[in-house]
Each structure stands twice: as structure tokens, then as C-alpha cells.
N, C-alpha and C positions, 0 to 999 in steps of 0.2 A: 877305683875298686881294688879291694885285696885279692892278691893272689892266694886261689884257694890251694890247701893241701889235704893230704889224709888227715881223715879225723882220728882221735885217739893218739895211742901210744904203743910202739913196740916193747918197750920195758914192762915188765910184769910185776915189778916192785911195787908195794903199796907207795903213793906218792904222799908228799906232805899236805896235799889239798885233800886226799882220801882221808888222812889222819884228823885233820881238822874238821871234816865234815861228819865223819863217824862219830866225832865227841859230841857235836852238835846235836845229831842225831838222838843219842844217849839222852842228852840234857831234854830235848824236846818231849821225848818218852818220859822221863822222870817227871816233867811238869805237867804232863797231860794226863798221868795215871789217877784214877779218883778212886779213893777209899770209901766204898760204900757202907761197910759196917766193921766195926771193930769193939768186941766184947773184951779187950784188954790182952788179946793174945800178941798182937803187934804194937812193936816189931819184934821179930823173933831172934832168940839167941841163937848165935852161930855156933856156940859150944853144944848145943843140943843137936841130937839127931832128928833128920826129917824125911818121911816118907814122901815120895814125887809121885803122882799120877796124872791120868787124863791125856786125851789124844793131843792137846796141845804142849805138853810139858817137854817132849823132845823134837815135836815138829810144829813148834810154834808158827802161826800163821802172821807174815809180816806185814801184810796188806791184801786188798781184795783183787780180783781178777779182771781181765781186761785191759783198757787202755791207763788204768790206774796202778797197773803193776811196774815194777821196776826190777830190772836184771842186774841186781847187786852182785858184788864178788862173793858175799857169804852172809851167813844171818845167823846171829846168836840166840839159840833157843832159852827157854826158862831154864831147863836142865843145865846147859852151859853156863848160863848167867850166875845160876846160884853157885856152882861149882868154882867159879871165878871170885865169887863173894866170898867163898871160904865154908861154905855149907857142907855138912856131912849128909850126905844121902843114903838113905839104906835101900832104896828099891834100885838099884843099878841095872839087876838081871831082868825086872819088868820092864825098864826103859830101853834096855838094848833089844829085849826081844820085839817089844812095839815098834822101834826103828827099822827092825828087818822086815816086819809086816807092812809097813808104810811104804819101803823100797818097793816091795812085789807089787803091791796094790797100786803105786805110781806107774809102775813099767805095763801093767795088764790095763791100766786107764790109757796110756799112751797108744799103745796097740790097738785098742778099740777105736780110738779117734783118729789113728791114722788108717786102718782099715776101712772106716767109713768114708774117709775123706778121699781115700783111692777109688772108690765106686762112685763118689758123686762128683768128684772134681776138686782141684785146689781151692776154686771161688766159693765153695760151701765150706770150708774149714771152719770159719769163725761160727757160722750157725750151727754146726757140729758141736764144736768146743762149748759152745753156751749151752747147748740142749742137754750135754752129757758130763754135768760138774763132777769134779772128783769128791768121792767120798771117803772121808776118813775111816780106816779099817777097825775093827776093834781089838782090843788089848785081849792077852791072855787073863785068866781069872786072877784077881788078887787073893793071895794068900797071907797069912798072918807073918810068915817069914819074910815078907817083903817089907815089914815095918821094922823087923829086928828089936822089938821092944819100945820103940818110940811111942810116944803120946800123940805126936803132932804128925799131921799130912797135909800137904798142898796138892789140891787138884785143880786142873786146868782145864777149863771148857772152851774150846775152839769152835768158831763158826766163819763159813767163807762164804762170800757173795761177790757179785761182779755185773759187769756191762752185759747187758741184753736180756737179764731174767731179774724178775723180783723173788724175794724171800716168801717162804711159806710158814703160815700159824700151825706147824706141824712137829711131833717129836723130831729131835736131832736138828732142828733150826730154831724158831723161837722157843719151843719148848724142849725140855730135856729130854732125851731118849731113853727107850728102857734099859739100855745099858749103863748110861750115866745114872740113872736112879738106883740100879742094882749096886753100881760100884760104891755110890754113895751110900748106901746102906750096910755094905760090906766094910767100910772105912768107919763108920759110925760104931760099929761094932769091935773093933779093933782098937781104937785109940779114942781119946777124949776130945782131941781139938783138931778142927778142920779148917783150912784156910782155902778158899774158892778163888781163883784168878780167871776172868771172865776175857778170853781172847776173843772179841766179837768186834766189828766195826759198827754193831749197832745194838739197839736193846734186845734182851731175851727175857723170857718169863722169868720172875725170882721166887714165885709164891711156892713152889715146890721146894727150891732150895732152903728157903727161909722156916719152911716145916722141920728140917733136919736140925734138932737140937745143939748136936755135936758142932755145927758151924757156927765158928766163933769170929770170923773174918771174912769179908767180901771186898774184893779188889778188882776194878775195872780196867784192865791193860789195854784195852782197845786192840787195834792192830798195830802195833808200836814200830814197825820199820826193822831195820837190819839190827840194831843195838837194843832191841826190845827185851832182850833175855837179861842183860846187865842192868838195865832200868829196872825191871821188875824186882831183880834180887837186891838192887840197892835200896828201893822202898821197903822191902820185907826184912831187910837188916836193919833198918834205921840210919844207915849212912845217908839216906834222903829222907826227909821229912815231906809226906805227900802234900800236895798244893793244887792239885785238878779240880776243876768242878765240871758238873754236867752241864752240856749245852743242850740237852734235850731231858724231857719229863719221861720218867720210868714209871709206868703205870701199876697198878695192883695186879690187873689182868687184862688181856688185849683187847677185849670188848669195850674196856672204858675209853679207846679212843673214838673219836665222833664218827670217823669214816671206817671205823672196822671191817663192815660186812661189804662196803662199796668199794673199796680201794683196788684198785687195778683190776686182776682176774676174778677176785672174789665174789663178784653180782654176775659173772659170766659173761660179761661185755667189756672187752678192750678198746672198743671202738670210740667210746666216750668217756670221759673222767668229769664226773659232775661235783663240782666243788661246793657241795651243800653246806660245808661246814664254815664258809665265809671267812672273816676276819679271825675266827676262834681256832687257831691252830696252837698246839701244844699247850703251854701253861696257859694262855689265855682261855682255851676251853675248859681247862681243869677248875682254873678259878670260877669262871662263869656258871659251870655246871655243878660245882662245889662239890667236886669228885677229888677225895684225898689221892694223892700219888703216893707209888712206893718211895720213889725217890725224886724230890722237887727239881724243878729246872734250877741251875746254879748251886746246886747242893754237891758238897765234898768235904769229907773228915779229913784233920790233922792228926799228927802225935802231940800238938801243942795246942793251946787255947789263945785268942786275941780278944783283945777289946776294941770295938770301934765306935769313935766320937764323932758326930759332927759339930764342928766348932762354929763354922759361919757359912750362909749362902747369901749369896749376891748376884744381882744381875748387872750385866755390862753390855749395855746395849741390848742385842736380842740373845746374848749368850747368859747361860746360868752356870754358875760357879758354885761348887760346892767344895768347902775345905775341911778334911777329915783327917783325924789324928787315929794312927793305927798303932795298938801296943801287944807284944807279946808278952802275955801273963802266965807263960808256961814256966817251969823251973828246969826241964831237961833238954828241949830241943829247940834248935833255930830253925825258924820255918818261914814261909809266905802266905800271906792271906789276899783273897780278892774282895774287894769292896765294890758292892754293886748298887745303884741308884736306880730306882723305878718312879715312874709318874703315875697317879690315878687323874683321870681326866672327868670333867663334868659329863653328866649323862644325857643332855637333851637330846642328842644324836647317840643310837646305840654304841658304846664303847667297850674296850675290854676294860675289866676291873682294874688292872695295871699293866704296864708294859716298860720293859727296860728301857734307859736312855743312856746311860752312861756305866761304865766301870774302870778299875785300875787294880794291878797287882802290885804289891810292896816288892822290895828288894828282900833278901834274907835277913830276918830280924833275930838276933839273940834273944835268949830269955831276958825280960825286962827292957828290951830296947824297943824304941819307937819311930815311926816316920810319919811326916805330914804329907798328904796327898791333895791335890786339887784336881776334881773331877769337872769336864766342862761339855757342856751339850748346847746346841742350838735351837732357836726356836720351832724348826720343822718338826721336833719331837713333839710339841704340843698339838699339833694340827691332826685333822682329820680331813679325808676326800671326801668331797661332795659330788654327787652324781647328777644333783639338780643342775649345776652350772659348770660342772667340770672345774672344780678349783680346790686347792688347798686353803682351809679354814682354820683359825684359831678361835674357838668359840668364848665368849664372855662366861665367867663363871671362876670358881676355886680349884686350882690343880695342886695335890697334895704330893710332895716328894717324899720317897721312902727310902731308907738307907739299911743296909744288911750284908749279909755273906751268902745268902740263897734268897730264892724268890719266896719261900715260907717262912723266913727269918729275917724279918723287916720291921723297921721302927719309922713313924710318922715323924719327920723331923722340920717340915716346913710348908708353908700354904704361899702359893704364888696365885695371885689375882690378876685376871685379864677382866678391863671392866667393860670392853664392848667387843664383839665378833668381828674380826678381822680377815679380809681374804689377802693371805699373804702370797699366792701363786694361782696365775691361770694356765691352764692346762688343755692339751689337747683331747679330744674324746677318742678313745682308742675302740673302734668298730663298735658292734652291738651285740647286745644278745639275739640270738636267732630262735629263741624258744625259752619257754618259761622257766624258771629257777627259782626253787624255794629253799631259802637259806636257814640254818639253825638260828633260832632266835632265844637267847637267855631270859630269865625271869629277871625283869629290870629290879625288882626288890633286894636281887643279891648284891649289886653293886652299889646301892643307893645305901643300904645297911652297913656294908664294911666300909664306905667312904664317910658315915656319919661315925663310926667309931674311930677312923683314921683323924678326921677332924678334931675331934674332942682332944685327941692325945697332942696332935701336932699344935693346937692353939694354946696348950699348957707351956709350951716350950717357948715359943717367940710369935711375933706380931707377924702379918702378912706383907708379900712384896709384890708391887704392881709391875706387871710386864706389859709393855706397850709394843705389840707387833708392828713390824713394817713389811711391806712387799719385798719379796726377794729379788735381787737382781739376776740376770740371766749373765752365765759364763761365756765369753765368746773367745776363742782360740784361733789364730792364725798361725798357720805353720812358717817357721823361717825358711822352709824350701818348697813353699807354695809357688812362688812364680818360677823356679826352676823346673818343677813338675809339670806345670802347666804349659811351659815352652815345649817339652818335650811332647805331651800329649796331643798338642795341636797338630804336630807333624805326623803323627800314626795314622797307619792305615786303618781301614776298618778290621782288615783279618789280625792286625798287631794288637788293637785294643781288645778283642774278643780273645785272643790266647791269652792276654794279661789277665783275663778275668777268670781263668782257670789255674788250678794246679800245673805243676810240669806234668805232661802225660806223654812228651816225644820219646822217653827214655822206656817206655812199655809198661810201666806201673800205673795205667789209669785204673780207676776204681776198687785199688787195694784198699782194704778197709786197715787204717792204721800202721801201715807198714810201706808206703809210696817213697820213702826216702832213698835217694841213690848218693847224695852228696855225702851225708851222714847215715849209713845202713842201720836200717831198723827205726830212725825217724819217721814220723808220721806222713811227712809229705814236704813240698817244696812249692814255692811260687815258680812260675814261668821264666825261663831263660831266654825267651825270644828276642829279647833287647838288648842281650849283651854285647855281642859285637858290633852292633851299630851305636848304641848310645851308653855302653858300660854300665848298664843296669843288669846285675845278676839276679839268678834266683836265690832266693833265703829259705833256709831250712826252719823246720818246726817239729818239735816233739812232744809227745804226750807227758802228762801228770797225772794227778797234783801230788805224790808222795816223791817225784824225784822224776828222773828223765828216763823214759822207756825208750831206749834204744839197745841194739845187738850189743852183746858183753863183747864179742871179738868178730872179726872178718878177716876176709885174704885179699889181697891187691897185688896187682904187678905194679911194681912203682915205674918201673922204665916204660911201660906201656901206658901209664896212667889210669888202668883198668881197676875198677872195684867190682868183686865177686860176692854179692849180696846174696842171703837166704831167704828173702821176702818174710812173708808172715810168721812162716814156720821158725825163723831164726829171731823174731821179735818178740815171741811169746814164750813166757815161763822159762827165762833163761837159757833158751835154745833147745828146751826138753824133747820137742817134736823133731828135732833134726834126726835123719839116720847117719850113721857112722858113714864117712866119706874116705874110701880107700884111695882114689885117684886123686893125684897130686898136681898141682897145676904148676907150669914152669915159671920161676922167677918168682914165687909166691912169697909174700911177706904177711904174716899175721900181724894184724892191729888189735888192740885192746882199748875197749871203750867201758872203763870202771866208773859208774855211777853210783849215788849215794841213796839207799831205800830209807827215806825218812818216814816218821810215823804216819799214818792217814790222817785226811783232811779234818775229820771230827774230833782226833786226838790233838791236831794242832791248836784247833779251836778251844778245846780243853784244857789248854795251859791259861788261857785269858792273859797272855802275856804279851801286848803289842810289840814290844822291843824285842823279845825273843822271836816273835813272827817274822819280823823285819829281818833278824839276822838269818833266819831260814831262808828267806825269799833271797836275800844277796847271796847265800851260798848256792842256791840253785842256780841264780845269774852267772857266777863264777864257772860252773861246770857249764851252762850254755856256751859261754865265752870260750872254754878250754875246747870244746867239741865243735866248734863252728855253728853252732845253732842260734837262730835269732829270736825265735817266739817259742815261749813255752805255752802249751795247751793248758793253761791252769791259771787261777784257781779255779775249782768247780765250787759252785755256790748255790746250788738250789737247796730250797727249803726241806727239811724233814717233816713233811707233812703225815707221813706214816712210818711207823719203824720197819714195815716190811720192803719198802723201796731197794732194789738191789745195789744200788750206788751211794746209799746213804753215806758210807765210810769214807767215800771221795768228798761230800760236801760238810758244811760246819755245823748246821744247827738247825733247830726250829724256829728261831728266832731270826728276823731279818737284821737286826741292829748287830748281833754277834757276828751275822754273816758278812754283812758291810765292811763292818770294822776289820775284820780279820782279814778278809780279802785285800782291803786296802793297804794293811800293814805288809802283807806278803808282797804284793804289787809294788811297792815304795822300795822294798829291799831289792826284789830283782832288777828293777828300773835303774838303781843305782850304780848298777854295773854297766859301764859303756856299751850300748849296741844292744842290748837283750831288754825282752818286753814280754807281759803275760797276755794272756787271751781268757778273760774271765767268761764262766761257762756255766750252764747251757740257758741262754737267753730267750726263752723264759717257760716256766711251768713244765719243766722235763722232771717230774715228779714221781714218775713210776717208769719201769723199764719195758714190761711186755707191751708189745706194739706200740713201741716209742715213736716209731716212723709215721704211725696211722692215727695216734691216739687224738682226740679233739677235748682239748681242756675248756669246760664251760663254767665261767665264773664272773662275777660281777666286776665292774671296773673297779669298784672301791677296794674289793678283794686282791684284785690284781696290782693295784697302786699301793696299797697299804703292807702286804704280805710278800708278794712274790716279786715285785720289782723294787722295793725298797732297798734290799741290800745291795741290788746292782746299782741303784742310784747314789748310794752312799759310798761304793768303791769307785765309781766313775767319777763323782764330783770331787772326791777328796785324794784321789791317787791316779787318775787318768790312764787307765791301761793302755797299751798299745793296741789291743784286738779285742774285739768281742766275739764269741762264738753263738752264732743263733742255733736253736734247739730243732731236732726233727717234727715235733709235735705242731698241732694247730691249735691256735686259741681262739674260742667262739668261731669256728668254721675257716679260719684263714690260717695258712701255714705262716709259721714266725718267719720263716726264711724269706716270705714274700711280702711281710707285713710293712707296709708305709708306716702306718700310726706308730707302730713299736720301734722300727729301725731310723725312720727319718724323723719323723715329730716329736717322739720322746726323746729317743738316743742323743740326736745332736740338737733339735730345736729346744727341747725343755733343758736338759742336764749339760748340753755343751761337748758333748763326746768328741773327741779331735781325732782318734785312731780309725781301725778299719774293721768292717764286719765281714767275718767268713762264714761260711756254712760248716754244719756237721759232716762228716765224711759220706758221702754217697746220697747227700739229700736230694739231688737232681735225679739220679739213676735208680735209686731204690725206695727213696723217700717221699717219692710223689709231686715234689716242687718242680716248677717250670723255670729253666734257667733265664729266660728274660725278664720273667716276673720277679725272680730273686734279685736283680741288677735293677730293675725298676724301683723295685719297694725299698732299695736303700743299701743292699749288701755290694761289697768290693770285692769278695773274691769267693769262688766255688770250689770246693774242694773235695776229692782230691783231682776232678775234672776228668771229662771223657770226652771221646770224637763226638758222641750225640749232642754234649753242651755246644760244641763249637756250630754245628749246623743249626741247632735251634737259634742260637743268639745271632748268625748270620741273617737267618731268615727274617728273625723279629726286627734287624734294622732295616733289611729291604722293604718290608711292609709297613714300617713305621709305628711297629707295635711299641719298639723300644727306639727312643730317641737318641741319636748320636751325641748330643750335650749332654744328656744324662750318663751315658757311658762314659763319655769322657771325664765327667766329673768324679765317678766312681774310681777310674785309674788314675786320677792325678791325686786322690787320696791315698789310694795305694802306694804311688811311687813316693808322696811325701814320707809315707811310713818306712819303705824299704830304704830309702838315702838315710835314714836315722838308724841303722842296723850295723851289726858288726861285719856286714859284707863290706864295709868301706873302712880304708884306714882312717885314723885320727877321728874317729866315731865318738861322741861324748853321751853321757847317760841322758835318757829319754826325761828322766825326773826334771833336768835344768831347765829347759825351757819353760816349764809352769812354774817352777820356784822362782825364775826371774821374770816371768811375766807379769 
């Protein structure tokens, strides 16, 4: 067992690790920026003066609120980034005035939150924080002098969202505010060229923006982390050629989304979320309903042009391999391109018109330079889920391969034929619908006509290939430490088993939402240390994500006494912004600093479409986990973007399960390449809205659950084996996910071969309605953060036989197997190794 030391450092200097990771954060943001519109105005010439305005210009939002926040050392705004890049800004006075208004507004907001918390009690802080989101103040009126004669202005539109609440289809959120419309009107009078930067974690309405004729360019900078300002400025100047692609469909109008009026609170009932859109989520719906999007899934402009040529398509067993040559045909800029492969399936069973099955990003290609890529995908991508006999089937018929650089810019390149229908995988039934469900059904003629068009063009290019599907083999992993863990578990008393089922509550931090860590101040929590003295099994720490580590930026400790003075949830939120000035000094106090990197948000990480870069990001996070003495990162978040108003979409990757699964797998492999650190993919499953997230019942068909909402998790688990999975608060078809034996045991372990642990989301059993013993019986391994009420429930269940001791032993054995492989022990290896060698 590793001897624990105080986390962080007493040195305030920027460390080499910080410097490396800040540079990586900038590169990630640069590659995740998506250029949506460019009428020749970009890149901007630095010798020309630029007016800079908008609420995000000087107060750029780095990431969302709640558990997705990161307490970083500093954040580079768009204003500072443009100054660093060498741009001449004409609106300095306007920006300084706005910064002062922003500071005053933040102070007033803090006072309001603290006042209401003092009246209600600290346990209600998070709920008060969520219910009273910070509102960006208005800037002073823009005058002609702010532009100093320039013909070009950059306007930054910022939006914030976060845990516990959903966004709203209202002015100032999904739509432009009255002030934004007025400022754009004024700017269009004063200058000829407007460039819009969208600083939002998810879609906003673009109809009113595109109606302004002076707007010559629109750039989605998402929520780009602490180096976002430098990244945005680099793309604006042309130092960086934009290469990001959208991982969501941007609609012409909000009502174009299939669940526009039924999502979350919009129908007046958050107790149920009816997934009547079925498998038709995102581009799948827009394709089938023949609705033209504003910007299609996979879309993104560049400063150069590329030629994509599919040179060869081959079948290797059950793999399909597509060889592609990509050439930069531009004359000025080096750039990167994303190749996307889609599959159109036979329509005997209702299927999407097409779906993404592979993608790859090129290296940086100079003008006239080219690269050969081989894109590979497996037979599961051909399959659909049959509810009739609960199995995955590949139907007989013709499958059309499509290649291009966006979902609406594709060419049919090959036909793959399956001669007879094959069941490739038998599955367990996941519960059952307890009420009628009417799913949206497309006109079948739409897919048939489109496939006919593609078939004709594909057949002209080349002949067919014959795929012979085979039954999938089950993955079974046996931990190298299974026997050691079993020996210990057999010796434990019922009380010890129960205590190990819970997070550490003996230190007075039970039920603290997202700030239960003592060993690492500000960490989300830690496992029980009840076996440390007798069995040398320490508690291990875990921290929130997914844009970096959310822990306290600084804390005080008495080194001689070994005491840590933590500031609880107030110190862990918003960089400690809610802490009051402490005049009292502690004896022998030492200040420790925990400087972490605020990377771009999850959606922007996915918008890079660069798996190698995503792996590097994961490794950088793993190194910070190791440095701080944290074992598990409570990320990646990978719920599907079912609707743009979900408050936590910024944390997640995409509307598409393939993108979500591949991105989470790449990040996981990066984190778990660092000895003793692991990911916790979340929220498993159907946590696609924030309002009433603890009580909402997701009602959906098993096919929809399998093909859309579970598919990304399946890809991540089968290809990357995360150390942990976090169950979601919500119910699926009437059963709490945290108690769902079908999902947690039959699917995760039985079908997918998951070798890690399942933990609950925080306060699932104390505030979320789940029953502790049912969580453990269903397949859970750890209830977080744990509470005294959980202890009595579990002990009573054991006495009455509702929870079998052998089942609890099995859960704790798996927990110990994973703890043994963490950085709580000397000489720990990377978790990846056992799967690479097995």
C-alpha cells in the first residue's frame, strides 16, 4: 500500500506538466472549432483593426457548470487571445466597461446564493445554485467610436448550462436575446463585415443570425477550456486551419427536432420521458423525415479544399476495410480533413436511411500533399436488434457504403451483399414496456428511393462484395487479482462487507453532493477505508470530469498533525468563488495548490474527430490523476444528445452512438495507459434530460435502447474496458437503472464482458429513490457517497435474506480487484495491460 501524502504542491509556479497540458488544451480547442460559414472574410488580416464585442468576448465561458466544471489556474478569453495573436482591437473601452459590469454582477449573484443558503442550510446549496443560474450582464450601448473606423467586427455569443437543469427555447438561451439582436443591428450599420463566434456547449438558433446580411462568417468555438481564447484567435488569424466537424445536427428551427414539444419540462410533465422518436435521433430523423438541416451532422468548413477518393474496399473475415486517398487540393493552407463512412441498410425492417460506421482524420497536409487512410469497421455495424427473439441480426440484402466529409456530402462507393439473414448475437431481454408506446414511423418510400439512387451510382463504380456474418464470441475476462480478492472477502464480517459497499462516510462527509473527498480536497468522494488497518486495503479517491479534474484549487493543512482543512462544497464550486474571506489563521498551516487543466468540454473533444488526439487528452488527464493521488475519473460522460436543450449536452459527445462510443474509448485508453488510473463512463443509461433526473422514467422500446442509447457504452466497454461505469439516476421502463439486474448484470457483464465496477451516481439511495440492497442485488458494486441510512438498510436486508451474502461477496470481490489495480499501491501497472496481454 502506498504511503499517502498531501495532494498537490506548495509551489505556486507553473509546472512543466501544466505547461504541457495547457498546450494540449489549446490544440484540442483548435481542432474542435467548427467553421460554419465563411463568405471569404476569414482568415482575418492582423494588420487590420478589429472591433470586438459580445458578452463572451472578455468573459469567455470555458465550460459548463456543476460537476463538469474545472477549477483552473486561469482562463484565456477571446479578447486576450486576440491580443496575444497580435490583433489590433478598437473596442478596448467597451470591453473594460463590460468586464467591470461582469464582476459586479458576479458579486451580486454570489451574495444572493449565499444569502439563500444561509436561510435554507448548506445541504441545500447545490439546489439553490442550480435554481439561480448566473445571468450575463448587458454591456453599454455600442457607439461608432468603438469601431474607430474599422469595417470588421467580431461578436461573441455566449451561453451557459449545467448539471441539474435544462436549457430553454427562449431569448437569451436557444434564441438570441433582444440585446444581442439590437447590438447586431447597430454593428451592421457601422461596419460591412461581421464575424460571429458561438461560445456555447450546444446548438443555438441561427435563423436570425443568418438573416443579418453583414454577417460574413460564423464559427462555433463551443466551450473551449482554459486556452480557448488563444485557439479561437489562431483560427481567426489563419495560423490554424479549421478542421472540426459537427457531432450534432443544427436545425433550421427548433421545432424541426422530433421531440421538440415533448422533451423534459416542455410538456408539463417531467415524471416521464417518452422516447416516441425511437431510433430516429439526430440526422437519422432529419434524413427519414426529409427535413433539410441548417448544418448537417459531420459538417465543417476549412480554409483549404480536399479530394477524397475511395481506392479499395475489402472484406477481411467480418471486418470491412475501406482504403481512402485524401489530397489537399488547395494552394495556400495546410489542413486536416475528416473522412466519414456511412452504411445504408436493407429496409425489410424499418431502418435509418444511413448511419455512421467509421471515420478517420488525416495528419496535417500541405497544399498538393496527400495521405492514404484505411477505415475499418466490424460486422455489428450491419446489424439491427430484433425484439421478436431478442437478438442482433444481419439481414440478407444489399448494403451500400457511402463516403465523404459530412453526412450530406457523400458518394456511394460500394455495395456489400449478405446472402442470408444471420443471427450474430443472442441477447437478454431488458425488462418490458408497462404501457403502450407509439413510435414515430417514417415513410418507407423515402429510404427506398434514396437507396435506389445510391445503388445505381455505386454499381457503376464497382462490383459487389459478399459478407458472410458469423456469431459473435463472448468476451470473458478473469482478473489477475481475483483469487487474492476472494480470499479477503471470505474473511470479512457482514458489517465490513456493508461498509465496503459504500463510499467513505466515517469522516463526516456523507451525502455531500460532489465534494465528499477528504484525502484529496474537493474530490467527489472516496471508497471506504475500513479495511486499511487489517488488510492493507486503502480507500481510493475519485474526481469529477469530463473537461478535467474538479477538485479544490487550494486548501490548508497542518503537516505535523496530518490534518486537512477542506472547504466542502463551497470550495469545490466555481474556483472557490463562494468562500467567504477567512481572517482566522490556523496554527502550523501550509497552503497546498492543486492546479488542474480545464480542457475543452466533451462535445468539443468529439468535434475534433481525432482519436489519437483524444487518447493524448485522456493520458494527460491520467497524469493529473496520478499526480494528485486520485484513482478514478468520473468521466467520460457519453449520453446521447437527444435534444439540444439538455442542460448537460456540453459534457457529452454527440447525437450519434458510434461517435460517442469511439470517442469515449479513445479517451479511456489514454487515461488507463497511466499506471493505476481509470475512467468511469457515465451516465448508464438514458440520462438525456436534467430536470427531475432522479425521478424521471424513460419509456422506450428495447430496440431503441439497444441501438441508440446503449450502443455507445457497448463500443467503449468492448474496445477499452473502463475501470468503472456510473449508473444513472433515472428509471428505464419503470425500474431504477441503479437496481436494474438486466442492465447491470445481464447486459454489462453477461453480454459485453465488462470487467470493472458499477457505482451509483451521488445520493441515488438518499435522494434518488433507489433502495440500497436492491442496488447491490441488481449488480452494483459501490453506493456513492454513502450514508448511515444505507448501512442499516443493507444489514437488515442481509438478516432477512432479501440480499444474499454470496451476492454481496461477489460485488465486493470485484470492487477489491479494481482497487488493487489503482495508484493506491506501489508498483501499480496500467489497467490497459491486462486486456492487451489477455
